[in-house]
PALO-461437 format. One line per field, with one value per residue: x, y negated, z of N, C-alpha, C in turn; residue number from 1. Coordinates in steps of 0.1 Angstrom, whole numbers. Layout:
N
n.x <- [X;...]
n.y <- [Y;...]
n.z <- [Z;...]
ca.x <- [X;...]
ca.y <- [Y;...]
ca.z <- [Z;...]
c.x <- [X;...]
c.y <- [Y;...]
c.z <- [Z;...]
n <- [NUM;...]
***
This chain:
172
n.x <- [1226;1210;1213;1201;1174;1169;1169;1145;1130;1131;1126;1100;1087;1090;1078;1051;1056;1056;1030;1015;1026;1013;984;987;993;970;949;953;958;985;1010;1035;1041;1027;1037;1063;1053;1058;1068;1091;1080;1053;1020;989;960;927;907;894;879;865;850;831;821;808;824;838;876;901;932;960;997;1025;1041;1034;1010;994;997;987;963;949;947;937;913;907;914;898;877;863;885;895;913;922;944;950;959;975;1001;1029;1053;1087;1109;1145;1152;1124;1093;1052;1028;998;970;941;921;903;886;866;850;837;813;831;842;818;823;817;791;761;746;753;759;778;806;816;840;856;880;904;936;963;997;1027;1064;1095;1128;1144;1170;1169;1143;1109;1088;1059;1057;1033;1002;969;937;908;873;857;835;807;792;766;772;790;796;800;828;834;846;827;807;823;831;806;799;817;809;787;786;777;777;799;775;770]
n.y <- [-506;-521;-509;-481;-494;-502;-477;-467;-481;-481;-456;-452;-469;-452;-431;-438;-443;-418;-412;-434;-426;-403;-409;-421;-406;-388;-407;-421;-395;-385;-367;-365;-384;-374;-351;-359;-368;-344;-312;-287;-262;-270;-268;-272;-281;-278;-272;-277;-302;-288;-274;-289;-302;-287;-274;-246;-245;-233;-227;-239;-231;-244;-268;-263;-254;-266;-291;-278;-269;-291;-317;-312;-308;-336;-351;-357;-374;-407;-424;-431;-442;-450;-457;-456;-469;-453;-435;-424;-404;-399;-373;-366;-357;-351;-354;-365;-374;-390;-405;-420;-415;-428;-422;-428;-414;-412;-397;-386;-416;-429;-449;-478;-477;-489;-471;-448;-415;-406;-399;-410;-405;-400;-396;-376;-376;-350;-346;-331;-344;-343;-353;-357;-366;-404;-404;-392;-361;-345;-315;-299;-311;-311;-319;-333;-341;-370;-379;-385;-401;-401;-374;-353;-328;-335;-332;-306;-285;-271;-289;-313;-303;-298;-325;-330;-316;-320;-343;-367;-351;-363;-373;-356]
n.z <- [42;29;5;13;11;-14;-29;-18;-30;-61;-59;-51;-69;-91;-90;-89;-110;-125;-124;-135;-161;-166;-163;-186;-205;-204;-213;-238;-253;-256;-259;-253;-232;-214;-206;-201;-171;-159;-141;-159;-141;-135;-116;-121;-108;-107;-93;-69;-73;-92;-85;-72;-86;-105;-128;-148;-146;-152;-125;-135;-151;-154;-179;-202;-205;-194;-210;-231;-227;-213;-226;-252;-237;-226;-245;-263;-260;-251;-226;-197;-171;-137;-113;-77;-41;-33;-17;-8;3;10;8;3;-24;-31;-27;-17;-30;-26;-39;-51;-80;-103;-130;-158;-183;-219;-240;-278;-293;-283;-263;-261;-269;-252;-230;-234;-228;-200;-176;-147;-128;-96;-81;-59;-54;-48;-48;-55;-57;-78;-80;-110;-120;-123;-128;-118;-114;-119;-96;-83;-84;-71;-77;-61;-60;-51;-53;-76;-105;-129;-158;-153;-171;-196;-196;-199;-225;-242;-247;-254;-279;-288;-296;-310;-334;-344;-357;-380;-418;-447;-479;-506]
ca.x <- [1211;1201;1218;1190;1163;1170;1170;1137;1121;1135;1122;1089;1086;1094;1071;1043;1054;1051;1011;1009;1028;1006;975;981;994;948;943;958;961;1000;1016;1050;1042;1021;1048;1076;1057;1057;1082;1082;1068;1041;1010;980;951;915;896;886;869;857;834;821;812;801;829;849;884;916;946;971;1010;1036;1042;1030;997;989;991;976;946;940;949;920;897;904;919;884;870;872;884;905;925;927;953;953;957;991;1004;1045;1062;1097;1123;1156;1145;1111;1081;1044;1019;984;961;924;924;885;885;851;850;824;818;839;833;805;825;814;777;750;734;757;764;794;811;826;845;867;894;918;949;981;1006;1042;1075;1109;1134;1149;1182;1167;1128;1102;1083;1051;1058;1019;989;954;924;895;864;850;823;809;782;769;770;804;789;807;842;834;849;817;801;830;832;794;804;825;810;773;786;768;786;791;769;778]
ca.y <- [-508;-529;-498;-477;-501;-503;-468;-464;-494;-478;-443;-454;-478;-443;-420;-443;-445;-403;-410;-442;-419;-392;-411;-432;-396;-381;-416;-420;-382;-389;-355;-369;-391;-367;-340;-373;-366;-331;-306;-277;-250;-277;-267;-278;-278;-291;-261;-282;-310;-285;-265;-299;-312;-273;-267;-239;-247;-228;-232;-239;-229;-248;-279;-262;-246;-282;-299;-273;-268;-309;-324;-307;-312;-345;-360;-364;-384;-418;-420;-442;-435;-461;-451;-471;-465;-448;-432;-421;-402;-394;-365;-365;-348;-342;-362;-364;-388;-390;-416;-422;-417;-430;-419;-432;-406;-409;-386;-396;-425;-434;-454;-488;-480;-490;-460;-435;-403;-407;-393;-415;-395;-407;-376;-379;-367;-349;-343;-326;-344;-335;-363;-356;-381;-415;-403;-382;-355;-341;-301;-297;-315;-311;-329;-329;-348;-375;-388;-387;-406;-396;-361;-341;-317;-341;-328;-295;-280;-272;-303;-316;-294;-300;-340;-332;-310;-326;-359;-364;-347;-371;-366;-347]
ca.z <- [46;16;-6;16;13;-29;-34;-17;-39;-68;-61;-48;-80;-101;-80;-92;-129;-133;-122;-146;-179;-169;-164;-201;-220;-209;-220;-251;-255;-259;-256;-247;-221;-201;-209;-191;-162;-152;-147;-167;-141;-130;-114;-118;-97;-105;-87;-57;-81;-102;-78;-63;-100;-110;-138;-142;-148;-143;-122;-150;-145;-165;-186;-218;-203;-189;-224;-246;-220;-209;-236;-263;-234;-220;-255;-277;-251;-247;-212;-185;-157;-128;-102;-62;-29;-34;-4;-8;14;0;17;-2;-36;-32;-28;-14;-31;-21;-44;-55;-93;-107;-144;-168;-198;-228;-252;-283;-302;-276;-249;-263;-269;-241;-223;-238;-219;-195;-163;-135;-114;-82;-79;-46;-63;-38;-54;-49;-68;-76;-86;-122;-124;-119;-126;-105;-122;-109;-93;-81;-84;-69;-79;-55;-61;-38;-59;-92;-113;-143;-160;-156;-177;-213;-193;-206;-234;-250;-249;-264;-293;-295;-299;-326;-345;-345;-364;-397;-431;-456;-487;-515]
c.x <- [1203;1200;1203;1177;1160;1162;1156;1127;1119;1124;1104;1081;1083;1083;1055;1040;1052;1032;1003;1015;1018;987;972;984;980;948;944;967;976;1009;1032;1047;1037;1031;1060;1075;1058;1067;1080;1077;1057;1028;1000;962;939;909;887;877;864;845;827;808;810;807;839;865;891;929;951;991;1016;1033;1030;1011;991;984;984;966;937;937;934;911;893;903;905;880;870;870;891;907;928;932;950;950;970;997;1020;1047;1076;1108;1138;1152;1134;1100;1068;1039;1004;975;949;926;905;893;870;856;834;827;825;834;827;810;821;800;771;747;740;764;776;789;815;828;851;869;903;922;960;988;1022;1051;1087;1114;1142;1156;1171;1146;1123;1095;1074;1058;1042;1012;979;946;916;885;861;837;822;794;780;769;784;804;799;826;845;841;839;809;810;834;818;793;812;823;789;776;782;777;785;785;781;776]
c.y <- [-509;-519;-490;-482;-502;-491;-464;-470;-487;-462;-442;-460;-462;-433;-426;-449;-433;-405;-420;-434;-411;-399;-413;-417;-387;-394;-418;-408;-382;-375;-353;-375;-383;-355;-345;-367;-354;-321;-294;-264;-259;-268;-274;-278;-281;-284;-268;-289;-299;-281;-274;-304;-301;-269;-262;-243;-237;-233;-230;-241;-234;-259;-276;-260;-259;-289;-296;-271;-285;-317;-325;-312;-328;-358;-366;-370;-394;-419;-432;-438;-446;-455;-462;-462;-453;-440;-425;-418;-394;-386;-360;-366;-347;-355;-358;-375;-386;-400;-413;-423;-418;-429;-419;-420;-402;-404;-394;-401;-434;-447;-468;-492;-480;-476;-447;-429;-402;-400;-401;-412;-406;-392;-382;-367;-362;-335;-340;-331;-341;-345;-354;-362;-393;-410;-391;-376;-346;-322;-293;-311;-310;-321;-325;-340;-356;-382;-392;-392;-401;-381;-353;-330;-322;-335;-314;-297;-282;-283;-311;-311;-297;-318;-340;-325;-313;-341;-357;-356;-357;-365;-364;-356]
c.z <- [33;3;-5;11;-5;-35;-32;-24;-52;-67;-59;-67;-92;-100;-92;-107;-131;-129;-132;-158;-176;-170;-184;-209;-217;-213;-233;-260;-264;-251;-247;-233;-213;-198;-199;-174;-155;-155;-153;-164;-133;-128;-110;-114;-96;-99;-80;-65;-87;-98;-74;-78;-108;-130;-136;-154;-139;-139;-131;-140;-155;-172;-196;-215;-198;-202;-233;-239;-214;-221;-247;-251;-234;-236;-265;-275;-254;-234;-207;-176;-148;-113;-88;-52;-27;-24;-10;3;8;16;7;-18;-44;-23;-26;-23;-34;-28;-49;-72;-99;-124;-151;-183;-202;-237;-267;-294;-294;-264;-250;-265;-255;-242;-230;-226;-214;-183;-155;-125;-105;-74;-68;-52;-51;-50;-52;-60;-66;-83;-97;-128;-117;-121;-119;-116;-111;-108;-90;-83;-84;-68;-71;-57;-48;-37;-75;-97;-129;-146;-164;-165;-195;-204;-199;-221;-248;-252;-258;-279;-298;-302;-308;-338;-351;-352;-381;-406;-443;-469;-497;-528]
n <- [1;2;3;4;5;6;7;8;9;10;11;12;13;14;15;16;17;18;19;20;21;22;23;24;25;26;27;28;29;30;31;32;33;34;35;36;37;38;39;40;41;42;43;44;45;46;47;48;49;50;51;52;53;54;55;56;57;58;59;60;61;62;63;64;65;66;67;68;69;70;71;72;73;74;75;76;77;78;79;80;81;82;83;84;85;86;87;88;89;90;91;92;93;94;95;96;97;98;99;100;101;102;103;104;105;106;107;108;109;110;111;112;113;114;115;116;117;118;119;120;121;122;123;124;125;126;127;128;129;130;131;132;133;134;135;136;137;138;139;140;141;142;143;144;145;146;147;148;149;150;151;152;153;154;155;156;157;158;159;160;161;162;163;164;165;166;167;168;169;170;171;172]
***
C-alpha cells in the first residue's frame, strides 16, 4: 500500500514537473527544457485558443516541429507562464493532465515598461502524457482560451518580426 502511494505521489510530481519544464522552456527560450517535456511524436494543438484569439496557428506534429515553430514565436517576447488547478489522472504508463496556464506576453524588451503593449491569456490545457522511465512527457497538448486581456496579436510572428526589425540602428 505504501509503495503504491509513494509511486502515485512520485508520478503526480513528475507529471507536474513536465508542465513546469514546458513552461520554463517557453519563458527562457530553453530548447532543451522544452524538448525534455515532449515525446518525439508529440501533437501540439493551439487551434481552439487561436480561433478565439483570431490567431491562425497550425496543429504541430513532432517535437522538432514544436521547437522550430513555438520557440521562435514566443522566445523573443518577454513572457511568463504560471500553471494552476492541475487535475491529474494516471492509468499505468499513461496519464491525462488538465490545468489552467496564465501567460503574460510583452513585446521584446518591453515587459518592464509601464503601458507597454501586452497580452494576458488564461488558457485551458488538456494533455495526454506517457511515462518515459521516471519522467513523464507530453504526447498531446491541446490549448483552449478561457479569457484574454490586452492584444493577443503580439503573439503573431509578424508582430514579433516588426518589433525586432524596428529597433533603431546604431549611427555610422
